[in-house]
PDB file of all heavy atoms in Angstrom:
ATOM      1  N   MET A   1     -76.642 174.128  97.869  1.00  0.00           N
ATOM      2  CA  MET A   1     -77.609 174.742  96.851  1.00  0.00           C
ATOM      3  C   MET A   1     -79.058 174.515  97.353  1.00  0.00           C
ATOM      4  O   MET A   1     -79.409 173.507  97.965  1.00  0.00           O
ATOM      5  CB  MET A   1     -77.426 174.041  95.484  1.00  0.00           C
ATOM      6  CG  MET A   1     -76.220 174.182  94.717  1.00  0.00           C
ATOM      7  SD  MET A   1     -76.448 173.747  93.130  1.00  0.00           S
ATOM      8  CE  MET A   1     -75.987 175.287  92.280  1.00  0.00           C
ATOM      9  N   THR A   2     -79.821 175.478  97.088  1.00  0.00           N
ATOM     10  CA  THR A   2     -81.230 175.522  97.505  1.00  0.00           C
ATOM     11  C   THR A   2     -82.184 175.070  96.389  1.00  0.00           C
ATOM     12  O   THR A   2     -83.419 174.954  96.634  1.00  0.00           O
ATOM     13  CB  THR A   2     -81.643 176.950  98.028  1.00  0.00           C
ATOM     14  OG1 THR A   2     -81.596 177.917  96.889  1.00  0.00           O
ATOM     15  CG2 THR A   2     -80.834 177.338  99.176  1.00  0.00           C
ATOM     16  N   GLY A   3     -81.668 174.716  95.202  1.00  0.00           N
ATOM     17  CA  GLY A   3     -82.532 174.361  94.051  1.00  0.00           C
ATOM     18  C   GLY A   3     -82.951 175.282  93.171  1.00  0.00           C
ATOM     19  O   GLY A   3     -83.691 175.121  92.183  1.00  0.00           O
ATOM     20  N   GLU A   4     -82.573 176.673  93.321  1.00  0.00           N
ATOM     21  CA  GLU A   4     -82.924 177.659  92.550  1.00  0.00           C
ATOM     22  C   GLU A   4     -81.907 177.899  91.525  1.00  0.00           C
ATOM     23  O   GLU A   4     -80.709 177.833  91.651  1.00  0.00           O
ATOM     24  CB  GLU A   4     -82.998 179.042  93.331  1.00  0.00           C
ATOM     25  CG  GLU A   4     -84.136 179.116  94.308  1.00  0.00           C
ATOM     26  CD  GLU A   4     -84.236 180.395  95.030  1.00  0.00           C
ATOM     27  OE1 GLU A   4     -83.848 181.435  94.411  1.00  0.00           O
ATOM     28  OE2 GLU A   4     -84.604 180.459  96.162  1.00  0.00           O
ATOM     29  N   SER A   5     -82.408 177.935  90.217  1.00  0.00           N
ATOM     30  CA  SER A   5     -81.487 177.936  89.037  1.00  0.00           C
ATOM     31  C   SER A   5     -80.818 179.415  88.966  1.00  0.00           C
ATOM     32  O   SER A   5     -79.811 179.399  88.487  1.00  0.00           O
ATOM     33  CB  SER A   5     -82.197 177.440  87.801  1.00  0.00           C
ATOM     34  OG  SER A   5     -83.293 178.392  87.470  1.00  0.00           O
ATOM     35  N   SER A   6     -81.624 180.382  89.003  1.00  0.00           N
ATOM     36  CA  SER A   6     -81.140 181.815  88.995  1.00  0.00           C
ATOM     37  C   SER A   6     -82.148 182.635  89.720  1.00  0.00           C
ATOM     38  O   SER A   6     -83.147 182.425  90.082  1.00  0.00           O
ATOM     39  CB  SER A   6     -81.120 182.150  87.502  1.00  0.00           C
ATOM     40  OG  SER A   6     -82.347 182.314  86.990  1.00  0.00           O
ATOM     41  N   PRO A   7     -81.440 183.818  90.209  1.00  0.00           N
ATOM     42  CA  PRO A   7     -82.237 184.727  90.925  1.00  0.00           C
ATOM     43  C   PRO A   7     -83.324 185.337  90.053  1.00  0.00           C
ATOM     44  O   PRO A   7     -83.038 185.605  88.819  1.00  0.00           O
ATOM     45  CB  PRO A   7     -81.344 185.808  91.511  1.00  0.00           C
ATOM     46  CG  PRO A   7     -80.092 185.730  90.543  1.00  0.00           C
ATOM     47  CD  PRO A   7     -80.132 184.254  90.111  1.00  0.00           C
ATOM     48  N   SER A   8     -84.498 185.509  90.589  1.00  0.00           N
ATOM     49  CA  SER A   8     -85.627 186.044  89.720  1.00  0.00           C
ATOM     50  C   SER A   8     -85.438 187.632  89.716  1.00  0.00           C
ATOM     51  O   SER A   8     -84.854 188.224  90.661  1.00  0.00           O
ATOM     52  CB  SER A   8     -86.972 185.827  90.499  1.00  0.00           C
ATOM     53  OG  SER A   8     -87.060 186.457  91.619  1.00  0.00           O
ATOM     54  N   PRO A   9     -85.751 188.199  88.573  1.00  0.00           N
ATOM     55  CA  PRO A   9     -85.691 189.653  88.491  1.00  0.00           C
ATOM     56  C   PRO A   9     -86.607 190.372  89.362  1.00  0.00           C
ATOM     57  O   PRO A   9     -87.553 189.810  89.820  1.00  0.00           O
ATOM     58  CB  PRO A   9     -86.098 189.951  87.046  1.00  0.00           C
ATOM     59  CG  PRO A   9     -86.902 188.752  86.534  1.00  0.00           C
ATOM     60  CD  PRO A   9     -86.434 187.668  87.378  1.00  0.00           C
ATOM     61  N   PRO A  10     -86.150 191.673  89.649  1.00  0.00           N
ATOM     62  CA  PRO A  10     -87.154 192.479  90.524  1.00  0.00           C
ATOM     63  C   PRO A  10     -88.538 192.578  90.074  1.00  0.00           C
ATOM     64  O   PRO A  10     -88.733 192.457  88.792  1.00  0.00           O
ATOM     65  CB  PRO A  10     -86.557 193.804  90.615  1.00  0.00           C
ATOM     66  CG  PRO A  10     -85.214 193.661  90.076  1.00  0.00           C
ATOM     67  CD  PRO A  10     -85.190 192.405  89.199  1.00  0.00           C
ATOM     68  N   GLU A  11     -89.505 192.549  90.818  1.00  0.00           N
ATOM     69  CA  GLU A  11     -90.978 192.607  90.443  1.00  0.00           C
ATOM     70  C   GLU A  11     -91.309 193.596  89.301  1.00  0.00           C
ATOM     71  O   GLU A  11     -91.916 193.392  88.260  1.00  0.00           O
ATOM     72  CB  GLU A  11     -91.913 192.783  91.564  1.00  0.00           C
ATOM     73  CG  GLU A  11     -93.335 192.536  91.244  1.00  0.00           C
ATOM     74  CD  GLU A  11     -93.589 191.147  90.904  1.00  0.00           C
ATOM     75  OE1 GLU A  11     -92.906 190.230  91.375  1.00  0.00           O
ATOM     76  OE2 GLU A  11     -94.633 190.948  90.250  1.00  0.00           O
ATOM     77  N   PRO A  12     -90.926 194.909  89.341  1.00  0.00           N
ATOM     78  CA  PRO A  12     -91.189 195.784  88.289  1.00  0.00           C
ATOM     79  C   PRO A  12     -90.669 195.461  87.000  1.00  0.00           C
ATOM     80  O   PRO A  12     -91.305 195.617  85.935  1.00  0.00           O
ATOM     81  CB  PRO A  12     -90.774 197.177  88.816  1.00  0.00           C
ATOM     82  CG  PRO A  12     -90.562 197.044  90.266  1.00  0.00           C
ATOM     83  CD  PRO A  12     -90.373 195.622  90.500  1.00  0.00           C
ATOM     84  N   ALA A  13     -89.452 195.022  86.841  1.00  0.00           N
ATOM     85  CA  ALA A  13     -88.765 194.552  85.677  1.00  0.00           C
ATOM     86  C   ALA A  13     -89.509 193.370  85.083  1.00  0.00           C
ATOM     87  O   ALA A  13     -89.660 193.338  83.830  1.00  0.00           O
ATOM     88  CB  ALA A  13     -87.303 194.156  85.944  1.00  0.00           C
ATOM     89  N   ARG A  14     -89.964 192.476  85.976  1.00  0.00           N
ATOM     90  CA  ARG A  14     -90.547 191.236  85.416  1.00  0.00           C
ATOM     91  C   ARG A  14     -91.971 191.682  84.903  1.00  0.00           C
ATOM     92  O   ARG A  14     -92.417 191.150  83.853  1.00  0.00           O
ATOM     93  CB  ARG A  14     -90.861 190.402  86.679  1.00  0.00           C
ATOM     94  CG  ARG A  14     -91.526 188.909  86.221  1.00  0.00           C
ATOM     95  CD  ARG A  14     -91.625 188.034  87.353  1.00  0.00           C
ATOM     96  NE  ARG A  14     -92.243 186.847  87.055  1.00  0.00           N
ATOM     97  CZ  ARG A  14     -91.565 185.778  86.596  1.00  0.00           C
ATOM     98  NH1 ARG A  14     -90.277 185.795  86.404  1.00  0.00           N
ATOM     99  NH2 ARG A  14     -92.230 184.687  86.271  1.00  0.00           N
ATOM    100  N   ARG A  15     -92.639 192.594  85.476  1.00  0.00           N
ATOM    101  CA  ARG A  15     -94.007 193.040  84.942  1.00  0.00           C
ATOM    102  C   ARG A  15     -93.715 193.797  83.534  1.00  0.00           C
ATOM    103  O   ARG A  15     -94.569 193.614  82.780  1.00  0.00           O
ATOM    104  CB  ARG A  15     -94.576 194.018  85.964  1.00  0.00           C
ATOM    105  CG  ARG A  15     -95.140 193.271  87.108  1.00  0.00           C
ATOM    106  CD  ARG A  15     -95.998 194.225  88.084  1.00  0.00           C
ATOM    107  NE  ARG A  15     -96.436 193.595  89.187  1.00  0.00           N
ATOM    108  CZ  ARG A  15     -97.416 193.857  89.918  1.00  0.00           C
ATOM    109  NH1 ARG A  15     -98.153 194.796  89.457  1.00  0.00           N
ATOM    110  NH2 ARG A  15     -97.725 193.214  91.004  1.00  0.00           N
ATOM    111  N   ALA A  16     -92.734 194.472  83.523  1.00  0.00           N
ATOM    112  CA  ALA A  16     -92.428 195.209  82.221  1.00  0.00           C
ATOM    113  C   ALA A  16     -92.044 194.218  81.127  1.00  0.00           C
ATOM    114  O   ALA A  16     -92.557 194.312  79.980  1.00  0.00           O
ATOM    115  CB  ALA A  16     -91.262 196.221  82.491  1.00  0.00           C
ATOM    116  N   LEU A  17     -91.414 193.145  81.460  1.00  0.00           N
ATOM    117  CA  LEU A  17     -91.022 192.062  80.503  1.00  0.00           C
ATOM    118  C   LEU A  17     -92.212 191.435  80.005  1.00  0.00           C
ATOM    119  O   LEU A  17     -92.449 191.141  78.863  1.00  0.00           O
ATOM    120  CB  LEU A  17     -90.025 191.160  81.056  1.00  0.00           C
ATOM    121  CG  LEU A  17     -89.577 190.040  80.266  1.00  0.00           C
ATOM    122  CD1 LEU A  17     -88.895 190.492  78.970  1.00  0.00           C
ATOM    123  CD2 LEU A  17     -88.618 189.071  81.018  1.00  0.00           C
ATOM    124  N   ILE A  18     -93.126 191.131  81.057  1.00  0.00           N
ATOM    125  CA  ILE A  18     -94.400 190.479  80.632  1.00  0.00           C
ATOM    126  C   ILE A  18     -95.210 191.287  79.741  1.00  0.00           C
ATOM    127  O   ILE A  18     -95.843 190.843  78.746  1.00  0.00           O
ATOM    128  CB  ILE A  18     -95.117 189.979  81.885  1.00  0.00           C
ATOM    129  CG1 ILE A  18     -94.351 188.804  82.566  1.00  0.00           C
ATOM    130  CG2 ILE A  18     -96.565 189.411  81.578  1.00  0.00           C
ATOM    131  CD1 ILE A  18     -94.933 188.454  83.958  1.00  0.00           C
ATOM    132  N   ALA A  19     -95.406 192.576  80.036  1.00  0.00           N
ATOM    133  CA  ALA A  19     -96.176 193.441  79.255  1.00  0.00           C
ATOM    134  C   ALA A  19     -95.579 193.595  77.751  1.00  0.00           C
ATOM    135  O   ALA A  19     -96.349 193.550  76.933  1.00  0.00           O
ATOM    136  CB  ALA A  19     -96.202 194.792  79.914  1.00  0.00           C
ATOM    137  N   PHE A  20     -94.246 193.636  77.755  1.00  0.00           N
ATOM    138  CA  PHE A  20     -93.576 193.760  76.473  1.00  0.00           C
ATOM    139  C   PHE A  20     -93.952 192.504  75.666  1.00  0.00           C
ATOM    140  O   PHE A  20     -94.232 192.596  74.469  1.00  0.00           O
ATOM    141  CB  PHE A  20     -92.098 193.984  76.648  1.00  0.00           C
ATOM    142  CG  PHE A  20     -91.299 194.004  75.305  1.00  0.00           C
ATOM    143  CD1 PHE A  20     -91.550 195.200  74.508  1.00  0.00           C
ATOM    144  CD2 PHE A  20     -90.607 192.976  74.948  1.00  0.00           C
ATOM    145  CE1 PHE A  20     -90.792 195.148  73.284  1.00  0.00           C
ATOM    146  CE2 PHE A  20     -89.905 192.950  73.757  1.00  0.00           C
ATOM    147  CZ  PHE A  20     -89.983 193.989  72.826  1.00  0.00           C
ATOM    148  N   ALA A  21     -93.817 191.320  76.312  1.00  0.00           N
ATOM    149  CA  ALA A  21     -93.939 190.115  75.615  1.00  0.00           C
ATOM    150  C   ALA A  21     -95.438 189.998  75.062  1.00  0.00           C
ATOM    151  O   ALA A  21     -95.658 189.545  73.916  1.00  0.00           O
ATOM    152  CB  ALA A  21     -93.664 188.894  76.510  1.00  0.00           C
ATOM    153  N   TRP A  22     -96.382 190.452  75.954  1.00  0.00           N
ATOM    154  CA  TRP A  22     -97.736 190.408  75.410  1.00  0.00           C
ATOM    155  C   TRP A  22     -97.999 191.371  74.287  1.00  0.00           C
ATOM    156  O   TRP A  22     -98.728 191.027  73.311  1.00  0.00           O
ATOM    157  CB  TRP A  22     -98.743 190.749  76.608  1.00  0.00           C
ATOM    158  CG  TRP A  22     -99.187 189.632  77.456  1.00  0.00           C
ATOM    159  CD1 TRP A  22     -98.575 189.198  78.650  1.00  0.00           C
ATOM    160  CD2 TRP A  22    -100.056 188.678  77.060  1.00  0.00           C
ATOM    161  NE1 TRP A  22     -99.150 188.134  79.035  1.00  0.00           N
ATOM    162  CE2 TRP A  22    -100.149 187.690  78.136  1.00  0.00           C
ATOM    163  CE3 TRP A  22    -100.862 188.302  75.965  1.00  0.00           C
ATOM    164  CZ2 TRP A  22    -100.932 186.561  78.138  1.00  0.00           C
ATOM    165  CZ3 TRP A  22    -101.711 187.218  75.901  1.00  0.00           C
ATOM    166  CH2 TRP A  22    -101.670 186.303  76.991  1.00  0.00           C
ATOM    167  N   LEU A  23     -97.403 192.490  74.262  1.00  0.00           N
ATOM    168  CA  LEU A  23     -97.492 193.398  73.167  1.00  0.00           C
ATOM    169  C   LEU A  23     -96.853 192.862  71.931  1.00  0.00           C
ATOM    170  O   LEU A  23     -97.363 192.997  70.783  1.00  0.00           O
ATOM    171  CB  LEU A  23     -96.964 194.796  73.586  1.00  0.00           C
ATOM    172  CG  LEU A  23     -97.814 195.530  74.579  1.00  0.00           C
ATOM    173  CD1 LEU A  23     -96.986 196.895  75.024  1.00  0.00           C
ATOM    174  CD2 LEU A  23     -99.164 196.021  74.067  1.00  0.00           C
ATOM    175  N   TRP A  24     -95.651 192.265  72.135  1.00  0.00           N
ATOM    176  CA  TRP A  24     -94.902 191.797  71.010  1.00  0.00           C
ATOM    177  C   TRP A  24     -95.741 190.716  70.165  1.00  0.00           C
ATOM    178  O   TRP A  24     -95.617 190.649  68.983  1.00  0.00           O
ATOM    179  CB  TRP A  24     -93.633 191.169  71.568  1.00  0.00           C
ATOM    180  CG  TRP A  24     -92.632 190.684  70.578  1.00  0.00           C
ATOM    181  CD1 TRP A  24     -92.509 189.465  70.037  1.00  0.00           C
ATOM    182  CD2 TRP A  24     -91.701 191.509  69.780  1.00  0.00           C
ATOM    183  NE1 TRP A  24     -91.523 189.306  69.094  1.00  0.00           N
ATOM    184  CE2 TRP A  24     -91.049 190.574  68.858  1.00  0.00           C
ATOM    185  CE3 TRP A  24     -91.378 192.835  69.724  1.00  0.00           C
ATOM    186  CZ2 TRP A  24     -90.124 191.075  68.057  1.00  0.00           C
ATOM    187  CZ3 TRP A  24     -90.446 193.315  68.983  1.00  0.00           C
ATOM    188  CH2 TRP A  24     -89.804 192.395  68.088  1.00  0.00           C
ATOM    189  N   VAL A  25     -96.533 190.015  70.842  1.00  0.00           N
ATOM    190  CA  VAL A  25     -97.306 188.875  70.294  1.00  0.00           C
ATOM    191  C   VAL A  25     -98.670 189.503  69.941  1.00  0.00           C
ATOM    192  O   VAL A  25     -99.228 189.263  68.931  1.00  0.00           O
ATOM    193  CB  VAL A  25     -97.506 187.700  71.217  1.00  0.00           C
ATOM    194  CG1 VAL A  25     -98.437 186.659  70.665  1.00  0.00           C
ATOM    195  CG2 VAL A  25     -96.076 187.050  71.390  1.00  0.00           C
ATOM    196  N   GLY A  26     -99.311 190.186  70.871  1.00  0.00           N
ATOM    197  CA  GLY A  26    -100.694 190.710  70.712  1.00  0.00           C
ATOM    198  C   GLY A  26    -100.952 191.736  69.617  1.00  0.00           C
ATOM    199  O   GLY A  26    -102.016 191.629  68.970  1.00  0.00           O
ATOM    200  N   LEU A  27    -100.062 192.609  69.430  1.00  0.00           N
ATOM    201  CA  LEU A  27    -100.316 193.616  68.430  1.00  0.00           C
ATOM    202  C   LEU A  27    -100.371 193.099  67.034  1.00  0.00           C
ATOM    203  O   LEU A  27    -101.347 193.361  66.259  1.00  0.00           O
ATOM    204  CB  LEU A  27     -99.295 194.730  68.604  1.00  0.00           C
ATOM    205  CG  LEU A  27     -99.394 195.686  69.729  1.00  0.00           C
ATOM    206  CD1 LEU A  27     -98.309 196.631  69.854  1.00  0.00           C
ATOM    207  CD2 LEU A  27    -100.767 196.392  69.682  1.00  0.00           C
ATOM    208  N   PRO A  28     -99.343 192.171  66.622  1.00  0.00           N
ATOM    209  CA  PRO A  28     -99.456 191.619  65.255  1.00  0.00           C
ATOM    210  C   PRO A  28    -100.668 190.696  65.168  1.00  0.00           C
ATOM    211  O   PRO A  28    -101.272 190.577  64.132  1.00  0.00           O
ATOM    212  CB  PRO A  28     -98.235 190.732  65.070  1.00  0.00           C
ATOM    213  CG  PRO A  28     -97.274 191.472  66.107  1.00  0.00           C
ATOM    214  CD  PRO A  28     -98.047 191.855  67.178  1.00  0.00           C
ATOM    215  N   LEU A  29    -101.071 189.904  66.235  1.00  0.00           N
ATOM    216  CA  LEU A  29    -102.171 189.077  66.200  1.00  0.00           C
ATOM    217  C   LEU A  29    -103.334 189.928  66.073  1.00  0.00           C
ATOM    218  O   LEU A  29    -104.218 189.499  65.165  1.00  0.00           O
ATOM    219  CB  LEU A  29    -102.335 188.366  67.463  1.00  0.00           C
ATOM    220  CG  LEU A  29    -103.496 187.373  67.595  1.00  0.00           C
ATOM    221  CD1 LEU A  29    -103.352 186.298  66.564  1.00  0.00           C
ATOM    222  CD2 LEU A  29    -103.485 186.757  69.078  1.00  0.00           C
ATOM    223  N   ALA A  30    -103.556 191.017  66.649  1.00  0.00           N
ATOM    224  CA  ALA A  30    -104.754 191.850  66.588  1.00  0.00           C
ATOM    225  C   ALA A  30    -104.869 192.421  65.233  1.00  0.00           C
ATOM    226  O   ALA A  30    -105.936 192.553  64.662  1.00  0.00           O
ATOM    227  CB  ALA A  30    -104.688 192.995  67.636  1.00  0.00           C
ATOM    228  N   TYR A  31    -103.709 192.831  64.636  1.00  0.00           N
ATOM    229  CA  TYR A  31    -103.699 193.417  63.266  1.00  0.00           C
ATOM    230  C   TYR A  31    -104.160 192.311  62.251  1.00  0.00           C
ATOM    231  O   TYR A  31    -104.934 192.544  61.413  1.00  0.00           O
ATOM    232  CB  TYR A  31    -102.415 193.866  62.876  1.00  0.00           C
ATOM    233  CG  TYR A  31    -102.257 194.413  61.495  1.00  0.00           C
ATOM    234  CD1 TYR A  31    -102.837 195.699  61.089  1.00  0.00           C
ATOM    235  CD2 TYR A  31    -101.623 193.836  60.548  1.00  0.00           C
ATOM    236  CE1 TYR A  31    -102.885 196.029  59.762  1.00  0.00           C
ATOM    237  CE2 TYR A  31    -101.548 194.189  59.251  1.00  0.00           C
ATOM    238  CZ  TYR A  31    -102.127 195.364  58.853  1.00  0.00           C
ATOM    239  OH  TYR A  31    -102.115 195.757  57.618  1.00  0.00           O
ATOM    240  N   GLY A  32    -103.611 191.109  62.477  1.00  0.00           N
ATOM    241  CA  GLY A  32    -103.969 190.044  61.592  1.00  0.00           C
ATOM    242  C   GLY A  32    -105.489 189.707  61.606  1.00  0.00           C
ATOM    243  O   GLY A  32    -106.033 189.416  60.582  1.00  0.00           O
ATOM    244  N   LEU A  33    -106.042 189.653  62.845  1.00  0.00           N
ATOM    245  CA  LEU A  33    -107.437 189.404  63.033  1.00  0.00           C
ATOM    246  C   LEU A  33    -108.219 190.504  62.377  1.00  0.00           C
ATOM    247  O   LEU A  33    -109.374 190.195  61.707  1.00  0.00           O
ATOM    248  CB  LEU A  33    -107.819 189.258  64.457  1.00  0.00           C
ATOM    249  CG  LEU A  33    -107.332 187.978  65.141  1.00  0.00           C
ATOM    250  CD1 LEU A  33    -107.657 187.905  66.535  1.00  0.00           C
ATOM    251  CD2 LEU A  33    -107.958 186.653  64.521  1.00  0.00           C
ATOM    252  N   TYR A  34    -107.785 191.648  62.417  1.00  0.00           N
ATOM    253  CA  TYR A  34    -108.473 192.917  61.910  1.00  0.00           C
ATOM    254  C   TYR A  34    -108.620 192.732  60.357  1.00  0.00           C
ATOM    255  O   TYR A  34    -109.607 192.844  59.710  1.00  0.00           O
ATOM    256  CB  TYR A  34    -107.863 194.218  62.309  1.00  0.00           C
ATOM    257  CG  TYR A  34    -108.271 195.343  61.444  1.00  0.00           C
ATOM    258  CD1 TYR A  34    -109.603 195.900  61.744  1.00  0.00           C
ATOM    259  CD2 TYR A  34    -107.471 196.080  60.471  1.00  0.00           C
ATOM    260  CE1 TYR A  34    -110.017 197.026  60.966  1.00  0.00           C
ATOM    261  CE2 TYR A  34    -107.946 197.002  59.798  1.00  0.00           C
ATOM    262  CZ  TYR A  34    -109.168 197.584  60.007  1.00  0.00           C
ATOM    263  OH  TYR A  34    -109.595 198.675  59.233  1.00  0.00           O
ATOM    264  N   GLU A  35    -107.340 192.441  59.752  1.00  0.00           N
ATOM    265  CA  GLU A  35    -107.320 192.248  58.358  1.00  0.00           C
ATOM    266  C   GLU A  35    -108.175 191.111  57.931  1.00  0.00           C
ATOM    267  O   GLU A  35    -108.816 191.095  56.926  1.00  0.00           O
ATOM    268  CB  GLU A  35    -105.911 192.036  57.889  1.00  0.00           C
ATOM    269  CG  GLU A  35    -105.060 193.364  57.906  1.00  0.00           C
ATOM    270  CD  GLU A  35    -105.480 194.360  56.976  1.00  0.00           C
ATOM    271  OE1 GLU A  35    -105.865 193.982  55.837  1.00  0.00           O
ATOM    272  OE2 GLU A  35    -105.495 195.579  57.414  1.00  0.00           O
ATOM    273  N   LEU A  36    -108.279 189.928  58.716  1.00  0.00           N
ATOM    274  CA  LEU A  36    -109.087 188.825  58.319  1.00  0.00           C
ATOM    275  C   LEU A  36    -110.463 189.206  58.329  1.00  0.00           C
ATOM    276  O   LEU A  36    -111.149 188.835  57.372  1.00  0.00           O
ATOM    277  CB  LEU A  36    -108.774 187.766  59.324  1.00  0.00           C
ATOM    278  CG  LEU A  36    -109.630 186.448  59.266  1.00  0.00           C
ATOM    279  CD1 LEU A  36    -109.276 185.672  57.990  1.00  0.00           C
ATOM    280  CD2 LEU A  36    -109.608 185.607  60.415  1.00  0.00           C
ATOM    281  N   VAL A  37    -110.926 189.913  59.347  1.00  0.00           N
ATOM    282  CA  VAL A  37    -112.383 190.272  59.394  1.00  0.00           C
ATOM    283  C   VAL A  37    -112.699 191.163  58.268  1.00  0.00           C
ATOM    284  O   VAL A  37    -113.717 191.178  57.571  1.00  0.00           O
ATOM    285  CB  VAL A  37    -112.754 190.890  60.574  1.00  0.00           C
ATOM    286  CG1 VAL A  37    -114.125 191.623  60.689  1.00  0.00           C
ATOM    287  CG2 VAL A  37    -112.584 189.887  61.770  1.00  0.00           C
ATOM    288  N   ARG A  38    -111.878 192.218  57.847  1.00  0.00           N
ATOM    289  CA  ARG A  38    -112.056 193.069  56.849  1.00  0.00           C
ATOM    290  C   ARG A  38    -112.067 192.522  55.495  1.00  0.00           C
ATOM    291  O   ARG A  38    -113.015 192.706  54.690  1.00  0.00           O
ATOM    292  CB  ARG A  38    -110.890 194.231  56.899  1.00  0.00           C
ATOM    293  CG  ARG A  38    -111.133 195.396  56.021  1.00  0.00           C
ATOM    294  CD  ARG A  38    -110.052 196.422  56.156  1.00  0.00           C
ATOM    295  NE  ARG A  38    -108.736 196.107  55.673  1.00  0.00           N
ATOM    296  CZ  ARG A  38    -108.343 196.193  54.528  1.00  0.00           C
ATOM    297  NH1 ARG A  38    -109.169 196.788  53.552  1.00  0.00           N
ATOM    298  NH2 ARG A  38    -107.213 195.812  54.092  1.00  0.00           N
ATOM    299  N   LYS A  39    -111.203 191.520  55.214  1.00  0.00           N
ATOM    300  CA  LYS A  39    -111.156 190.821  53.871  1.00  0.00           C
ATOM    301  C   LYS A  39    -112.312 189.780  53.796  1.00  0.00           C
ATOM    302  O   LYS A  39    -112.922 189.695  52.746  1.00  0.00           O
ATOM    303  CB  LYS A  39    -109.940 190.127  53.643  1.00  0.00           C
ATOM    304  CG  LYS A  39    -108.787 191.316  53.454  1.00  0.00           C
ATOM    305  CD  LYS A  39    -107.435 190.751  53.085  1.00  0.00           C
ATOM    306  CE  LYS A  39    -106.553 191.835  52.901  1.00  0.00           C
ATOM    307  NZ  LYS A  39    -105.225 191.597  52.114  1.00  0.00           N
ATOM    308  N   ALA A  40    -112.757 189.151  55.014  1.00  0.00           N
ATOM    309  CA  ALA A  40    -113.808 188.301  54.935  1.00  0.00           C
ATOM    310  C   ALA A  40    -115.065 189.066  54.644  1.00  0.00           C
ATOM    311  O   ALA A  40    -116.027 188.557  54.012  1.00  0.00           O
ATOM    312  CB  ALA A  40    -113.860 187.563  56.207  1.00  0.00           C
ATOM    313  N   THR A  41    -115.173 190.249  55.210  1.00  0.00           N
ATOM    314  CA  THR A  41    -116.428 191.054  55.034  1.00  0.00           C
ATOM    315  C   THR A  41    -116.515 191.454  53.556  1.00  0.00           C
ATOM    316  O   THR A  41    -117.635 191.378  52.977  1.00  0.00           O
ATOM    317  CB  THR A  41    -116.398 192.316  55.875  1.00  0.00           C
ATOM    318  OG1 THR A  41    -116.161 192.039  57.248  1.00  0.00           O
ATOM    319  CG2 THR A  41    -117.536 193.259  55.659  1.00  0.00           C
ATOM    320  N   GLN A  42    -115.379 191.771  52.906  1.00  0.00           N
ATOM    321  CA  GLN A  42    -115.472 192.150  51.495  1.00  0.00           C
ATOM    322  C   GLN A  42    -115.829 190.895  50.685  1.00  0.00           C
ATOM    323  O   GLN A  42    -116.548 190.970  49.777  1.00  0.00           O
ATOM    324  CB  GLN A  42    -114.055 192.532  51.033  1.00  0.00           C
ATOM    325  CG  GLN A  42    -113.662 194.086  51.585  1.00  0.00           C
ATOM    326  CD  GLN A  42    -112.263 194.366  51.205  1.00  0.00           C
ATOM    327  OE1 GLN A  42    -111.439 193.617  50.527  1.00  0.00           O
ATOM    328  NE2 GLN A  42    -111.848 195.639  51.398  1.00  0.00           N
ATOM    329  N   LEU A  43    -115.305 189.760  51.051  1.00  0.00           N
ATOM    330  CA  LEU A  43    -115.496 188.468  50.323  1.00  0.00           C
ATOM    331  C   LEU A  43    -117.031 188.199  50.292  1.00  0.00           C
ATOM    332  O   LEU A  43    -117.583 187.747  49.209  1.00  0.00           O
ATOM    333  CB  LEU A  43    -114.716 187.313  50.961  1.00  0.00           C
ATOM    334  CG  LEU A  43    -114.848 185.968  50.326  1.00  0.00           C
ATOM    335  CD1 LEU A  43    -114.372 186.026  48.909  1.00  0.00           C
ATOM    336  CD2 LEU A  43    -114.202 185.025  51.075  1.00  0.00           C
ATOM    337  N   PHE A  44    -117.663 188.323  51.451  1.00  0.00           N
ATOM    338  CA  PHE A  44    -119.104 187.864  51.614  1.00  0.00           C
ATOM    339  C   PHE A  44    -120.056 189.005  51.240  1.00  0.00           C
ATOM    340  O   PHE A  44    -121.177 188.617  51.030  1.00  0.00           O
ATOM    341  CB  PHE A  44    -119.334 187.387  53.007  1.00  0.00           C
ATOM    342  CG  PHE A  44    -118.680 186.009  53.184  1.00  0.00           C
ATOM    343  CD1 PHE A  44    -117.685 185.907  54.133  1.00  0.00           C
ATOM    344  CD2 PHE A  44    -119.072 184.884  52.520  1.00  0.00           C
ATOM    345  CE1 PHE A  44    -116.922 184.808  54.330  1.00  0.00           C
ATOM    346  CE2 PHE A  44    -118.414 183.670  52.767  1.00  0.00           C
ATOM    347  CZ  PHE A  44    -117.310 183.559  53.639  1.00  0.00           C
ATOM    348  N   THR A  45    -119.648 190.256  51.156  1.00  0.00           N
ATOM    349  CA  THR A  45    -120.562 191.330  50.789  1.00  0.00           C
ATOM    350  C   THR A  45    -120.416 191.867  49.438  1.00  0.00           C
ATOM    351  O   THR A  45    -121.139 192.548  48.927  1.00  0.00           O
ATOM    352  CB  THR A  45    -120.373 192.466  51.795  1.00  0.00           C
ATOM    353  OG1 THR A  45    -118.977 193.002  51.688  1.00  0.00           O
ATOM    354  CG2 THR A  45    -120.856 192.065  53.275  1.00  0.00           C
ATOM    355  N   GLY A  46    -119.308 191.345  48.742  1.00  0.00           N
ATOM    356  CA  GLY A  46    -119.164 191.742  47.362  1.00  0.00           C
ATOM    357  C   GLY A  46    -118.317 193.005  47.242  1.00  0.00           C
ATOM    358  O   GLY A  46    -117.853 193.827  46.942  1.00  0.00           O
TER     359      GLY A  46
END
Protein backbone atom coordinates (compact mmCIF):
# COMPACT_ATOMS: atom_id res chain seq x y z
CA MET A 1 0.00 0.00 0.00
CA THR A 2 1.14 3.51 -0.73
CA GLY A 3 -0.91 5.22 2.00
CA GLU A 4 -3.63 6.58 -0.27
CA SER A 5 -7.12 5.91 1.07
CA SER A 6 -8.95 6.27 -2.24
CA PRO A 7 -8.23 7.53 -5.73
CA SER A 8 -8.98 11.21 -6.14
CA PRO A 9 -11.68 12.21 -8.64
CA PRO A 10 -10.66 13.77 -11.94
CA GLU A 11 -9.90 17.48 -11.75
CA PRO A 12 -13.03 18.76 -13.61
CA ALA A 13 -15.33 16.64 -11.43
CA ARG A 14 -13.59 17.89 -8.31
CA ARG A 15 -13.96 21.52 -9.39
CA ALA A 16 -17.64 21.00 -10.13
CA LEU A 17 -18.16 19.42 -6.71
CA ILE A 18 -16.39 22.30 -4.97
CA ALA A 19 -18.44 24.87 -6.92
CA PHE A 20 -21.66 23.04 -6.06
CA ALA A 21 -20.72 22.89 -2.38
CA TRP A 22 -19.96 26.64 -2.27
CA LEU A 23 -23.30 27.41 -3.94
CA TRP A 24 -25.15 25.01 -1.61
CA VAL A 25 -23.89 26.96 1.39
CA GLY A 26 -23.36 30.40 -0.12
CA LEU A 27 -26.77 31.04 -1.65
CA PRO A 28 -28.81 30.50 1.54
CA LEU A 29 -26.19 32.45 3.49
CA ALA A 30 -26.37 35.38 1.06
CA TYR A 31 -30.17 35.34 1.19
CA GLY A 32 -30.11 35.28 4.99
CA LEU A 33 -27.71 38.22 5.13
CA TYR A 34 -29.87 40.13 2.64
CA GLU A 35 -32.96 39.56 4.79
CA LEU A 36 -31.04 40.55 7.92
CA VAL A 37 -29.93 43.85 6.42
CA ARG A 38 -33.41 44.53 5.03
CA LYS A 39 -35.13 43.92 8.37
CA ALA A 40 -32.46 45.75 10.38
CA THR A 41 -32.93 48.75 8.08
CA GLN A 42 -36.67 48.68 8.72
CA LEU A 43 -36.07 48.38 12.45
CA PHE A 44 -33.78 51.40 12.68
CA THR A 45 -35.51 53.64 10.13
CA GLY A 46 -39.06 53.01 11.23
